[in-house]
Kinemage of the C-alpha trace (Angstrom):
@kinemage 1
@onewidth
@group {chain A} dominant
@subgroup {mainchain}
@vectorlist {calphas} color= white
{ca met a 1} P 94.449 86.055 102.133
{ca ile a 2} L 95.862 88.651 100.735
{ca leu a 3} L 94.033 92.285 101.239
{ca his a 4} L 94.469 94.808 98.556
{ca phe a 5} L 94.869 98.292 100.208
{ca arg a 6} L 92.559 100.020 98.536
{ca ser a 7} L 90.106 97.862 100.290
{ca leu a 8} L 91.648 99.495 103.138
{ca thr a 9} L 88.206 100.159 104.796
{ca leu a 10} L 86.822 96.973 104.279
{ca ala a 11} L 89.400 95.932 105.839
{ca leu a 12} L 89.919 97.794 108.590
{ca thr a 13} L 85.736 97.720 109.143
{ca ile a 14} L 86.012 94.080 109.648
{ca phe a 15} L 88.575 94.847 112.600
{ca phe a 16} L 86.366 97.463 114.489
{ca val a 17} L 83.315 94.057 114.490
{ca thr a 18} L 85.464 91.773 115.336
{ca val a 19} L 88.509 93.052 117.565
{ca ser a 20} L 86.756 94.428 120.368
{ca ser a 21} L 89.866 94.947 122.492
{ca tyr a 22} L 90.663 97.972 120.496
{ca phe a 23} L 87.198 99.965 121.610
{ca val a 24} L 87.347 101.658 124.718
{ca glu a 25} L 83.983 102.004 126.384
{ca ala a 26} L 83.085 105.241 127.596
{ca gly a 27} L 84.491 107.618 130.243
{ca gln a 28} L 88.151 106.499 128.002
{ca pro a 29} L 89.893 109.995 126.151
{ca leu a 30} L 88.700 110.435 122.793
{ca ile a 31} L 92.037 109.087 120.279
{ca val a 32} L 92.919 111.529 117.992
{ca ala a 33} L 94.804 109.985 115.449
{ca his a 34} L 98.126 112.525 114.227
{ca arg a 35} L 97.752 112.625 110.571
{ca gly a 36} L 95.350 109.698 110.769
{ca leu a 37} L 96.498 106.156 110.643
{ca leu a 38} L 99.158 106.964 109.741
{ca his a 39} L 101.589 104.252 110.143
{ca ile a 40} L 98.879 102.211 107.710
{ca ala a 41} L 98.254 104.917 104.956
{ca pro a 42} L 99.419 108.231 103.639
{ca glu a 43} L 98.840 110.481 105.677
{ca asn a 44} L 96.213 113.600 105.191
{ca thr a 45} L 94.084 111.502 102.879
{ca leu a 46} L 91.458 111.242 102.363
{ca ala a 47} L 91.452 107.067 102.497
{ca asn a 48} L 93.791 107.313 105.122
{ca phe a 49} L 90.116 109.827 107.074
{ca arg a 50} L 87.721 107.314 106.179
{ca ala a 51} L 89.190 104.328 107.472
{ca cys a 52} L 89.532 106.748 110.916
{ca leu a 53} L 86.092 107.320 110.764
{ca glu a 54} L 85.128 103.554 110.073
{ca leu a 55} L 86.886 102.527 113.217
{ca gln a 56} L 85.514 105.825 114.999
{ca leu a 57} L 88.517 107.177 115.514
{ca gly a 58} L 89.397 111.532 115.583
{ca phe a 59} L 92.442 111.904 113.387
{ca glu a 60} L 94.330 115.713 113.428
{ca phe a 61} L 94.729 117.144 109.872
{ca asp a 62} L 96.619 120.165 108.775
{ca val a 63} L 95.738 123.798 106.876
{ca gln a 64} L 98.135 125.077 104.095
{ca arg a 65} L 96.489 127.583 101.053
{ca thr a 66} L 97.034 127.196 97.396
{ca lys a 67} L 98.667 130.158 95.856
{ca asp a 68} L 94.941 130.819 94.404
{ca gly a 69} L 93.269 130.764 97.450
{ca his a 70} L 92.069 127.215 97.803
{ca leu a 71} L 92.664 125.485 101.049
{ca val a 72} L 94.218 122.122 101.089
{ca cys a 73} L 95.033 119.156 103.236
{ca ile a 74} L 99.132 118.900 103.535
{ca his a 75} L 101.577 119.179 106.439
{ca asp a 76} L 104.466 120.724 104.762
{ca ser a 77} L 105.297 123.906 103.069
{ca thr a 78} L 106.415 122.153 100.317
{ca val a 79} L 104.210 118.375 98.168
{ca asp a 80} L 108.267 116.582 97.715
{ca arg a 81} L 108.055 114.592 100.574
{ca thr a 82} L 104.042 113.752 100.146
{ca thr a 83} L 103.538 113.164 96.852
{ca asn a 84} L 105.574 112.880 93.142
{ca gly a 85} L 105.586 116.748 92.775
{ca met a 86} L 108.449 120.066 93.683
{ca gly a 87} L 107.394 123.258 95.060
{ca lys a 88} L 105.591 125.085 97.249
{ca val a 89} L 102.335 125.186 98.200
{ca ser a 90} L 102.155 128.576 98.284
{ca glu a 91} L 103.081 129.250 94.976
{ca met a 92} L 100.648 126.176 93.051
{ca thr a 93} L 96.785 126.507 92.286
{ca leu a 94} L 94.547 123.768 93.673
{ca ala a 95} L 94.663 122.345 90.251
{ca glu a 96} L 98.400 122.053 90.014
{ca val a 97} L 98.682 120.184 93.192
{ca lys a 98} L 94.861 117.770 92.203
{ca gln a 99} L 97.127 116.681 89.553
{ca leu a 100} L 100.303 114.942 91.792
{ca asp a 101} L 99.622 111.561 93.491
{ca ala a 102} L 99.659 111.656 97.370
{ca gly a 103} L 99.688 108.459 97.561
{ca ser a 104} L 102.436 106.358 95.618
{ca trp a 105} L 105.253 107.234 98.173
{ca phe a 106} L 103.369 105.458 101.207
{ca asp a 107} L 102.198 101.892 98.559
{ca ser a 108} L 101.713 102.111 94.891
{ca arg a 109} L 98.616 100.458 95.353
{ca phe a 110} L 97.902 103.882 96.977
{ca ala a 111} L 98.793 105.693 93.816
{ca ser a 112} L 94.822 106.736 93.083
{ca glu a 113} L 95.210 109.448 96.448
{ca lys a 114} L 95.383 113.198 95.613
{ca val a 115} L 95.800 116.170 98.420
{ca pro a 116} L 92.009 116.637 99.163
{ca thr a 117} L 90.700 120.501 100.169
{ca val a 118} L 89.369 120.566 103.599
{ca asp a 119} L 86.096 121.126 102.487
{ca glu a 120} L 86.414 117.256 101.171
{ca val a 121} L 87.529 116.649 104.640
{ca leu a 122} L 84.842 117.861 106.045
{ca lys a 123} L 81.902 117.058 103.571
{ca leu a 124} L 83.566 113.178 104.843
{ca val a 125} L 83.245 113.718 108.706
{ca ala a 126} L 80.365 114.979 108.138
{ca ala a 127} L 79.514 111.207 106.757
{ca tyr a 128} L 79.650 109.942 109.874
{ca arg a 129} L 77.661 111.638 112.278
{ca lys a 130} L 77.349 109.980 114.853
{ca tyr a 131} L 80.123 108.869 116.204
{ca asp a 132} L 81.469 110.864 119.335
{ca ile a 133} L 85.458 111.982 117.745
{ca leu a 134} L 87.485 115.295 118.092
{ca ile a 135} L 89.417 116.235 114.538
{ca ala a 136} L 92.064 118.419 115.706
{ca val a 137} L 93.058 121.205 112.988
{ca asp a 138} L 96.264 122.156 112.657
{ca phe a 139} L 95.960 126.011 111.110
{ca lys a 140} L 100.238 126.154 109.276
{ca asp a 141} L 99.042 129.715 107.564
{ca ala a 142} L 98.188 131.990 107.881
{ca asp a 143} L 94.490 133.754 108.012
{ca val a 144} L 92.855 130.239 107.232
{ca glu a 145} L 90.985 130.303 109.895
{ca gln a 146} L 87.617 131.335 109.321
{ca asp a 147} L 87.333 130.715 106.076
{ca val a 148} L 88.063 126.848 107.856
{ca val a 149} L 85.509 128.015 109.999
{ca arg a 150} L 82.563 128.577 107.374
{ca met a 151} L 83.557 125.608 105.887
{ca ala a 152} L 82.901 123.892 109.364
{ca glu a 153} L 79.315 125.355 109.530
{ca lys a 154} L 78.132 124.997 106.303
{ca his a 155} L 79.194 121.575 106.458
{ca lys a 156} L 77.805 121.566 110.210
{ca val a 157} L 80.520 119.485 112.238
{ca leu a 158} L 82.030 123.133 114.175
{ca asn a 159} L 81.258 121.056 116.959
{ca arg a 160} L 83.541 118.371 116.095
{ca leu a 161} L 86.313 120.408 115.754
{ca leu a 162} L 89.363 121.478 117.102
{ca phe a 163} L 91.434 124.257 115.904
{ca ile a 164} L 95.166 123.670 117.342
{ca gly a 165} L 98.353 124.476 115.716
{ca arg a 166} L 98.700 128.387 115.007
{ca thr a 167} L 95.632 128.700 117.288
{ca ile a 168} L 97.012 127.363 121.178
{ca gln a 169} L 99.453 129.955 121.069
{ca glu a 170} L 98.237 133.140 119.204
{ca pro a 171} L 94.909 135.245 121.106
{ca lys a 172} L 94.610 137.029 117.377
{ca val a 173} L 93.927 133.633 115.780
{ca arg a 174} L 91.289 132.340 118.851
{ca ala a 175} L 89.623 135.532 118.391
{ca asn a 176} L 89.127 135.640 114.336
{ca ile a 177} L 87.725 132.059 115.068
{ca lys a 178} L 85.820 133.127 117.555
{ca ala a 179} L 84.138 136.564 115.922
{ca ile a 180} L 82.698 133.494 112.827
{ca ser a 181} L 81.356 131.494 116.110
{ca asn a 182} L 81.891 132.000 119.522
{ca lys a 183} L 80.489 127.811 119.356
{ca ala a 184} L 83.683 127.286 117.794
{ca gln a 185} L 87.029 125.454 119.750
{ca thr a 186} L 89.273 126.351 120.555
{ca ala a 187} L 92.668 125.426 122.400
{ca ala a 188} L 95.518 127.269 124.102
{ca val a 189} L 99.239 125.933 125.270
{ca ala a 190} L 100.929 125.213 128.160
{ca asn a 191} L 104.089 123.565 127.121
{ca asn a 192} L 105.290 122.761 130.606
{ca ala a 193} L 103.666 122.901 134.430
{ca ser a 194} L 104.481 126.494 134.663
{ca glu a 195} L 102.953 127.455 131.708
{ca phe a 196} L 99.090 126.289 132.517
{ca ser a 197} L 97.146 128.915 134.880
{ca ala a 198} L 97.760 131.085 131.635
{ca ala a 199} L 96.580 128.866 129.471
{ca leu a 200} L 93.412 128.090 131.572
{ca ala a 201} L 93.190 131.478 131.432
{ca ala a 202} L 93.565 132.287 128.516
{ca pro a 203} L 90.920 134.250 126.565
{ca asn a 204} L 88.546 132.507 123.990
{ca ala a 205} L 90.251 129.423 124.944
{ca asp a 206} L 87.913 126.273 125.166
{ca trp a 207} L 90.622 124.015 125.944
{ca val a 208} L 94.493 123.415 127.430
{ca tyr a 209} L 96.382 121.841 125.373
{ca val a 210} L 99.148 120.385 127.165
{ca arg a 211} L 102.814 119.051 126.110
{ca tyr a 212} L 103.147 117.337 129.409
{ca leu a 213} L 101.952 114.552 132.068
{ca pro a 214} L 99.733 117.094 133.716
{ca pro a 215} L 99.097 116.350 137.509
{ca lys a 216} L 95.343 115.290 138.662
{ca glu a 217} L 95.070 118.260 140.116
{ca gln a 218} L 95.553 120.235 137.119
{ca ile a 219} L 92.695 118.791 135.729
{ca glu a 220} L 90.302 119.175 138.117
{ca arg a 221} L 91.112 122.928 137.827
{ca val a 222} L 89.930 122.346 133.828
{ca his a 223} L 86.688 120.956 134.582
{ca leu a 224} L 86.167 122.805 137.204
{ca ala a 225} L 86.433 125.907 134.628
{ca asn a 226} L 84.462 123.765 132.363
{ca lys a 227} L 87.128 123.491 130.023
{ca arg a 228} L 88.736 120.078 128.533
{ca ala a 229} L 92.287 119.072 128.607
{ca phe a 230} L 93.996 117.945 125.149
{ca ile a 231} L 97.755 116.799 124.805
{ca ala a 232} L 99.430 115.908 122.199
{ca gly a 233} L 103.332 116.178 122.120
{ca ser a 234} L 106.525 113.866 122.371
{ca thr a 235} L 105.009 112.792 125.833
{ca val a 236} L 101.955 110.405 124.006
{ca ser a 237} L 102.619 110.187 120.038
{ca gly a 238} L 104.991 107.473 120.334
{ca lys a 239} L 104.163 103.495 121.815
{ca val a 240} L 104.390 105.078 125.131
{ca pro a 241} L 101.297 102.534 127.493
{ca lys a 242} L 102.338 103.708 130.794
{ca asn a 243} L 102.514 107.835 129.629
{ca trp a 244} L 98.841 107.203 127.955
{ca gln a 245} L 97.643 105.457 131.369
{ca ser a 246} L 98.598 108.604 133.353
{ca ala a 247} L 97.026 111.405 131.014
{ca ala a 248} L 94.187 108.757 131.063
{ca ser a 249} L 93.805 108.659 134.321
{ca val a 250} L 93.797 111.587 135.379
{ca gly a 251} L 91.284 112.585 133.433
{ca ile a 252} L 92.359 114.098 129.847
{ca asp a 253} L 89.576 114.533 127.573
{ca ala a 254} L 91.815 113.616 124.222
{ca ile a 255} L 95.076 112.193 123.308
{ca leu a 256} L 96.910 112.821 119.770
{ca thr a 257} L 98.785 110.286 119.094
{ca asp a 258} L 100.854 108.488 116.081
{ca tyr a 259} L 99.636 105.140 117.272
{ca pro a 260} L 96.137 105.145 118.004
{ca leu a 261} L 95.143 101.474 117.952
{ca ala a 262} L 97.602 100.466 120.351
{ca leu a 263} L 96.591 103.584 122.956
{ca arg a 264} L 92.902 102.523 122.495
{ca ala a 265} L 94.359 98.878 123.735
{ca thr a 266} L 95.743 100.162 126.302
{ca leu a 267} L 92.721 102.332 127.322
{ca lys a 268} L 91.028 99.547 127.223
{ca gln a 269} L 93.072 96.688 128.753
{ca ser a 270} L 93.526 99.343 131.728
{ca lys a 271} L 89.861 99.733 131.978
{ca gln a 272} L 89.743 95.802 132.047
{ca asn a 273} L 92.192 95.403 134.980
{ca ser a 274} L 90.868 98.185 137.015
{ca val a 275} L 86.773 96.263 136.756
{ca arg a 276} L 88.595 93.200 137.981
{ca lys a 277} L 90.574 94.311 141.421
């Protein structure tokens, strides 16, 4: 039987129930799907994010502001690549953005998908409270962080979010977030090993965001400081099982990748192999 793409959530839920090798036991890193399941559904859409949540996967989404001040979930500064429209997000009203088709570029059967607001995304996350997941929030625009924190508090999902994007590089953004809620989780970036100590000591940062494969000693230092470690970038974004295994073996707390299901299967297999030894 050929599954209709609009039945994606149901199909993936069945997949979740029947294919146990794709699910990792407690103690493994949290998996964060880059822009959602971007190889299966159109990125940064509610259909995509709902599928992630049904599979007990976290995801990453992007935040930009429209001309009339609304926050929407879209990666690029323009709508050109992922909708049937053209123009800068910052020069369009929310109503104009909402008129666009955000699914057909991926497949015609996703034609009803729209660019979601951040509020809609957080409301969806709130509907899946029982799952242990991490949602990474990538700020593309300036001066959006406090509004997002307030929305997350409204939906009671602030504890499930990790703020990245401009947050990881700009101390002012982290300070702005903490000014709204000290419970908000922020990260500071280490692009390489030489930047690690500065990232670990960065003020208002609860996580160290690494873009390289760190040694176990560094991750131990993160945990001794009562912080957590998040890895993203080219070392883990592709299908790189050896790198995923390396990150997991040193105690990384969360991994952001374009291939979340393959990562989950790799971690599950590694766990099973270690038990057999």
